[in-house]
C-alpha positions in Angstrom: 3.4 -15.2 26.6 0.1 -14.7 28.2 -2.9 -13.9 26.1 -3.3 -10.4 27.6 0.3 -9.5 27.0 0.9 -7.4 23.9 4.0 -6.7 21.9 4.3 -3.3 20.4 5.8 -2.9 17.0 6.8 0.0 14.9 5.0 0.3 11.5 7.1 1.2 8.5 5.4 1.9 5.2 7.0 0.8 1.9 7.4 3.6 -0.7 4.7 1.8 -2.8 2.2 1.7 0.1 2.8 5.4 0.9 2.3 6.4 -2.7 -0.9 4.3 -2.9 -2.4 6.0 0.2 -1.3 9.4 -1.0 -2.7 8.9 -4.5 -6.1 7.9 -3.1 -6.1 11.0 -1.0 -5.4 13.0 -4.1 -8.2 11.3 -5.9 -10.6 12.3 -3.1 -9.4 15.9 -3.2 -10.0 16.1 -7.0 -13.2 14.2 -7.1 -14.9 16.0 -4.3 -13.0 19.3 -4.6 -12.4 19.1 -0.8 -8.8 19.1 0.5 -10.0 19.0 4.1 -11.9 15.7 3.4 -8.9 14.2 1.7 -6.6 15.2 4.6 -9.1 13.7 7.1 -9.4 10.5 5.1 -5.6 10.3 4.8 -4.9 10.9 8.5 -7.8 8.6 9.6 -6.5 5.8 7.5 -2.9 6.2 8.8 -4.1 6.3 12.4 -6.3 3.2 11.9 -3.4 1.2 10.3 -1.1 2.3 13.1 -3.7 1.2 15.7 -4.5 -2.1 14.1 -0.9 -3.2 13.4 1.2 -1.7 16.2 0.0 -4.2 18.8 0.0 -7.9 18.0 -0.6 -10.8 20.4 
């Protein structure tokens, strides 16, 4: 495989990983009394994980 060729992979979260991400979003919501901030953090983290792990050389 050439260096500039990428393989695309599907990211599947374990139940424990999903619960961990969700519990941190819940903490942000309770600590800052801001459900919008928690939702933004949650979606930004999921997007970044997808971006970082879906393409591997």
